[in-house]
C-alpha positions, 0 to 999 in steps of 0.5 A: 500500500505504501509503495503504491502511494509513493509511486502516485506521489512520484508521478504527480511531483517530478523532481526539477533540476536546479543549480545555484550561482553567486552573482551581483545585482546590476539592475533592480526595478519593479521586482525584476532583477538582473544578476551578473554571474561571471560573463552571463547575466540572469533575469531573476525574481526574488524568492518568497523566502528572501525577505530582504529586498535586493538592491543594485551592487548586492551580492546574492545567491541565485537558484536557477531552474531551467523550467521556471527561471531564476530566483534570488534566494538570499542577499549575501553582502551589502556595503554600508546601506540600510536593509529593507524587508519587503513582502507582498500581502499580509504578514502574520507572525505567530508564536505558539509559546514564548515572547516577541521582543523588538529592540533597537538602539536608536528608535522604533517606528510604526507607520500605517496609512490606515489603522494600527491596532493593539489587543492585549490582556494588559498594556504597559508603556514606560518612557522617560518622555512622551508626546502624543498628538491625536486630531480626534480621540475617543476613549471608552472605559470603566475606570481610570486611575492616574498618579501624576506628579505634574500635569499641564494641559493647554486646549482651545476648548474642553467639554466634559459630561459626567455623572459625578465628579469628586476631587480631593486636593491640598491646594487649588488655584484657578485663574480666569482671564475673562468670565466664569459662570456657574449654573446649578440647582443648589450651590453649597460652599463651606469654609472651616475658617474664612471665606472672602468675596471681593470685587469692584462691584458685588451683587447679591440677588434673590427672588425670595430671601436673603439671610445674613446670620453671624455673631457680628455683622459689619456693613460699610 
């Protein structure tokens, strides 16, 4: 039975003769490459397994299949230039176990013309300095906990709609250059010691009752 299966596979997949050459890329354009090997020039394509995009003057390893053509298998040498990994279609990197680490001494940049998505059970970002520019930001979450030594926000407009706000601060300073308005059903201010209201003109208006209660009341 096994011999019959082997004979069927042998008839379906016939071995192809191939040989390898080492040459130098003399022309590269549009995914087509011309490789000089000795006195001959080969027109070659980049093999799928060769992720590094060949460039002119690269020393490459070429596999020649008479029935299919020539394929660049690997870039062997390049003199003092950047290396680009170029692939067609989607790229999936899968690790059944272990961690995936990207390290660079000078920097790491992710660029996309459309969307960049991050999905994780836990996200951590550690940096000495940070800068974020977002034209439009939408955040939806259950809870936010932040411990900030100093925060500075400069905005042209800020709108917030919340159900409840609780703040506990040691000192609070508020500077309004033009006008400040408060609209509320009830307003309650309590000071343990002194409360001071000062202004060039101070107006207190009530539709029904104005009450002043104190051990001493000084007017004028």
